[in-house]
C-alpha positions as CSV (number, residue, x, y, z in Angstrom):
1,M,134.4,31.0,-0.2
2,K,135.1,27.3,-0.7
3,L,132.4,24.8,-1.7
4,R,132.7,23.0,1.6
5,E,131.7,26.2,3.5
6,Y,128.8,26.8,1.1
7,L,127.6,23.3,1.5
8,D,127.9,23.3,5.2
9,R,125.7,26.4,5.4
10,L,123.2,24.9,3.1
11,N,123.1,21.7,5.3
12,E,122.6,23.9,8.4
13,M,119.7,25.7,6.7
14,I,118.0,22.4,5.7
15,K,118.4,21.0,9.2
16,E,116.9,24.1,10.8
17,N,114.2,24.5,8.1
18,P,113.5,21.3,6.1
19,E,110.7,23.0,4.2
20,C,113.3,25.2,2.5
21,L,114.1,22.2,0.2
22,E,110.9,23.2,-1.7
23,Y,111.8,26.9,-1.9
24,D,112.9,28.6,-5.2
25,V,116.6,29.4,-5.4
26,I,117.5,33.0,-6.2
27,T,120.7,35.0,-6.4
28,A,121.4,38.6,-5.5
29,K,122.9,40.9,-8.2
30,D,125.2,42.4,-5.7
31,D,126.0,42.6,-2.0
32,E,123.6,45.6,-1.5
33,G,120.5,43.8,-2.7
34,N,120.0,45.9,-5.8
35,G,118.1,43.1,-7.5
36,Y,117.5,39.4,-7.5
37,D,117.0,36.7,-10.1
38,H,116.1,33.0,-10.1
39,V,118.9,30.4,-10.5
40,H,118.1,28.5,-13.7
41,W,120.9,26.0,-14.1
42,T,122.6,23.4,-12.0
43,P,126.1,24.0,-10.7
44,S,129.1,23.0,-12.9
45,V,132.7,22.4,-12.2
46,G,135.2,24.2,-14.3
47,M,138.1,26.6,-14.6
48,L,138.0,30.3,-14.1
49,I,140.0,32.0,-16.9
50,D,141.1,35.3,-18.3
51,G,141.1,37.2,-15.0
52,G,137.6,36.0,-14.1
53,Y,135.9,37.0,-17.3
54,G,135.5,33.5,-18.6
55,F,134.7,30.0,-17.4
56,C,135.3,26.7,-19.1
57,S,133.3,23.7,-17.8
58,D,135.0,20.9,-19.8
59,E,138.1,20.1,-21.6
60,E,136.4,20.2,-25.0
61,D,135.2,23.8,-24.5
62,W,138.7,24.7,-23.3
63,N,140.4,23.3,-26.4
64,E,137.9,25.0,-28.8
65,D,137.6,28.4,-27.1
66,Q,139.5,31.1,-29.0
67,E,137.8,34.1,-27.3
68,F,140.0,34.5,-24.2
69,S,143.5,35.9,-24.0
70,Y,145.3,33.2,-22.1
71,E,148.8,32.2,-23.2
72,E,149.1,29.3,-25.7
73,E,151.0,27.1,-23.3
74,D,148.2,27.6,-20.7
75,R,145.7,26.2,-23.2
76,T,147.1,22.7,-22.8
77,Q,146.4,22.7,-19.1
78,F,142.7,22.4,-18.3
79,K,142.7,22.3,-14.5
80,P,139.2,22.7,-12.9
81,D,139.5,25.1,-9.9
82,S,136.0,26.4,-9.3
83,V,132.3,25.7,-9.2
84,C,129.9,27.9,-11.1
85,L,126.6,28.2,-9.2
86,N,124.4,29.3,-12.2
């Protein structure tokens, strides 16, 4: 899903139910509803790395991070490509 689609749906929900602006924001643990949790942090723009097992939200973190297995030549290219919701 792209951020535009996500935002369009949020805007529809707000238009239809303006009171939802005061609701808590939660997230489902999976698509079957096997658990829920509150969203605690604001979204951040960054780059998904290492096959989806990592996320760097700024170039400083990217340059200091030694935990992931990306190739050395890839380390010089911090290119944000995703939004982390929480």
